[in-house]
BAPA-544710 format. One record per atom (N, C-alpha, C): x, y, z. Coordinates in steps of 0.1 Angstrom, whole numbers, padded with zeros to 4 digits, always signed. Layout:
// residues N
XYZ ...
//
This chain:
// residues 82
+0008-0012+0000 +0000+0000+0000 +0009+0012+0000 +0005+0022-0007 +0013+0035-0007 +0009+0044+0004 +0017+0053+0007 +0014+0063+0018 +0001+0071+0014 -0001+0074+0001 -0013+0081-0003 -0025+0072-0001 -0024+0059-0004 -0036+0050-0001 -0039+0050+0014 -0029+0049+0022 -0031+0048+0036 -0037+0061+0041 -0033+0073+0036 -0038+0085+0040 -0053+0086+0036 -0056+0082+0024 -0070+0082+0020 -0079+0073+0029 -0074+0061+0032 -0082+0051+0040 -0084+0056+0054 -0074+0063+0060 -0075+0068+0074 -0079+0082+0075 -0080+0090+0065 -0083+0104+0066 -0071+0112+0071 -0059+0106+0070 -0047+0113+0076 -0043+0125+0067 -0036+0134+0073 -0031+0145+0067 -0016+0143+0065 -0011+0145+0054 +0004+0144+0051 +0010+0158+0054 +0020+0158+0063 +0026+0171+0067 +0034+0177+0055 +0041+0169+0048 +0049+0174+0037 +0046+0167+0024 +0034+0170+0018 +0030+0162+0006 +0038+0166-0006 +0047+0157-0010 +0054+0159-0023 +0052+0146-0030 +0055+0146-0043 +0053+0134-0051 +0060+0122-0046 +0073+0123-0041 +0080+0112-0037 +0074+0105-0025 +0069+0113-0015 +0064+0107-0003 +0050+0100-0006 +0042+0106-0015 +0029+0100-0018 +0031+0085-0023 +0042+0082-0030 +0043+0069-0036 +0052+0060-0028 +0055+0064-0016 +0063+0055-0007 +0055+0043-0003 +0060+0031-0005 +0053+0019-0002 +0054+0016+0013 +0043+0014+0020 +0042+0010+0034 +0041-0005+0034 +0051-0012+0040 +0050-0027+0042 +0046-0031+0055 +0046-0022+0065 +0042-0026+0079 +0043-0014+0088 +0041-0016+0100 +0041-0005+0110 +0048-0010+0123 +0053-0001+0130 +0060-0004+0143 +0057+0007+0153 +0055+0003+0165 +0054+0012+0177 +0067+0014+0184 +0077+0007+0180 +0091+0008+0186 +0100+0015+0177 +0104+0027+0181 +0113+0035+0172 +0127+0029+0170 +0131+0020+0179 +0144+0015+0179 +0146+0004+0168 +0136-0002+0164 +0137-0013+0154 +0129-0011+0142 +0128+0001+0137 +0120+0005+0125 +0126-0001+0113 +0119-0010+0106 +0124-0016+0094 +0121-0007+0081 +0129-0009+0071 +0126-0002+0058 +0112-0005+0054 +0105+0005+0050 +0091+0004+0045 +0080+0004+0056 +0085+0006+0068 +0075+0006+0079 +0072+0021+0083 +0060+0023+0087 +0056+0036+0092 +0057+0035+0108 +0061+0046+0114 +0062+0046+0129 +0049+0051+0134 +0043+0044+0144 +0031+0047+0150 +0034+0050+0165 +0036+0062+0169 +0039+0066+0183 +0026+0065+0192 +0028+0058+0203 +0017+0057+0212 +0020+0063+0226 +0011+0069+0232 +0013+0073+0246 +0014+0061+0255 +0023+0062+0265 +0025+0050+0274 +0025+0055+0288 +0027+0045+0297 +0027+0048+0311 +0040+0055+0315 +0051+0051+0309 +0064+0056+0313 +0070+0066+0303 +0066+0065+0290 +0071+0075+0280 +0060+0076+0269 +0061+0086+0262 +0052+0089+0251 +0059+0087+0237 +0055+0078+0229 +0061+0076+0216 +0063+0088+0208 +0054+0098+0210 +0055+0111+0202 +0068+0118+0204 +0074+0115+0216 +0087+0122+0219 +0099+0117+0210 +0096+0106+0203 +0107+0100+0195 +0105+0103+0180 +0095+0110+0176 +0093+0114+0162 +0105+0120+0156 +0111+0130+0162 +0122+0137+0157 +0134+0127+0155 +0136+0118+0164 +0147+0109+0163 +0145+0099+0151 +0132+0095+0150 +0128+0086+0139 +0131+0092+0125 +0127+0105+0124 +0129+0112+0111 +0144+0115+0109 +0151+0118+0119 +0165+0121+0118 +0173+0108+0114 +0167+0096+0118 +0174+0084+0114 +0170+0079+0100 +0162+0087+0094 +0159+0084+0080 +0146+0077+0077 +0137+0076+0087 +0124+0070+0084 +0116+0080+0075 +0109+0075+0065 +0103+0084+0056 +0089+0089+0061 +0083+0083+0071 +0070+0087+0075 +0067+0082+0089 +0057+0088+0095 +0051+0084+0108 +0037+0087+0109 +0030+0081+0118 +0016+0084+0120 +0014+0088+0134 +0008+0099+0136 +0006+0104+0150 -0007+0112+0151 -0012+0111+0163 -0024+0119+0166 -0021+0134+0168 -0009+0136+0173 -0005+0150+0175 +0011+0150+0176 +0016+0161+0172 +0031+0163+0174 +0034+0177+0176 +0046+0179+0182 +0050+0193+0185 +0057+0199+0173 +0052+0210+0168 +0058+0217+0157 +0072+0223+0161 +0075+0224+0174 +0087+0229+0178 +0098+0219+0178 +0095+0207+0175 +0106+0196+0174 +0115+0200+0163 +0128+0202+0166 +0138+0208+0157 +0141+0198+0145 +0141+0185+0148 +0143+0175+0137 +0132+0175+0127 +0120+0177+0132 +0108+0178+0123 +0108+0191+0116 +0111+0202+0122 +0110+0215+0116 +0121+0216+0105 +0132+0209+0107 +0143+0209+0097 +0140+0201+0085 +0131+0192+0086 +0128+0183+0075 +0120+0189+0064 
//
């Protein structure tokens, strides 16, 4: 499934919609930022001890092409630089 197809199915908004990202193939999803495989989308979840949203900047800085989040801080420097 492409990121575009996923966005249409879920009603998601793509923060940086360009042609390359729309055609990115999503092969799976992970809630663990440490073991994100190629083709997987990062799904940050709030937890008891930590909030996965805190790792969005690190995930993007490590080269992950996309993530799915309910909310994210626009002040995150890694995200703002992207």
